[in-house]
N, C-alpha and C positions, 0 to 999 in steps of 0.2 A: 081868687083862683089859686094864688101861691099858698095861701093858708090852707086851703082844701087839700092841695097836693101834699103839703107838709104833714097834715093830720093823717092822710091816707098812708104815706110812706112810713110814718112813725108807727101806725097801727100794724102795717104789714111786717115791719121789722120786729115789733114786739111779739106778734103772733108766731112768726117764723122762728125767732130766736128763743122763745119761751121753751121750746122743746130741748134746748141746750142751756137750761137755766143754771147749771153749775157755774159758779164763779170761775173765771180763768185767771191764772196768775199773770201779773204784769211785769215781773222782773223789776227793773229800776224805773220803769215808765209810770206815769200817772195817767188817769183817765183823760186829762186835758191833753197830754202828749198824744194819746190815741186819736183824739179829735183833730188835733193840729195835723197829724199825718194823714188822716182821712181827707181833710181839705187839700193838702198838698197833692195827694194822689188824684183827687178829683180835678185839680188844676192841670195835672199832667194829661189826664184823659181829655179835658176840654181843649187842651193845646194840641191834641192829635198824637200824643205819645202812645205808641202801641203797647200791648200787654207785654210783649217780649222786652221792649226797651224799658218799660216800667219796672220789670223784675230786675233788670240790670241796674237801674237807678237805686232800687232798694238794696241790692247787694253792695253797691258803692257806699251806701250810708253806713254799712257795717254795724248793725245793732250788735252790741257786745254779748247779749244773752240769747241763747236759742229760743227761749220763751218769747222774748221780744220779737225776734224775727218771725216766729210762728204767728204771733198776733198781728204784725204788720202785713204779712202775706194774706191773712184772713181779711183784713180791712181792704187790701188791694183787690181781692177777689170780689168783695161786695161792690166796691166802687166800679170795677170794670165789668161787673155782671149786670143783671137786669135791674137791681136796685139803683145803680148809678145812672140808669136811663132817666130817672125821675129826680135826681139830686142836683143841687147846685154846689159850688165850692163851699158855701156857708152851711147849707143843710147837711152835707156829708159829715162835716166836722161835728155839728150839733147832734146829729143822730148817733154817731159812733161814741161820742163822749157820754151822752145820756145812757146809751146801752151799757157802757162800761160802768158808769156810776150806779146803775141798777143791779150790778152784780153778775151780769152775764158775760 
């Protein structure tokens, strides 16, 4: 069942994000960093941290580059949005890292 959900979520992410297939700049972050943050944000969500509090947590992390902050806010929006309804802490990181590595 988990494998089926993983495949479905991956396919939905790929289909949805393909429309935005231009590579996004990462600043000083790596794709692995994006995945780690996605897992962290998913853990916040699973722990009951609200969207507003999560935005405050992100601001306290103080990404040094505006590009990085934009990317992390996009990741948080996906985690706290409908995609996150189907993700686990592990799958959120894996999906976002794979998306980044594919150049989107």
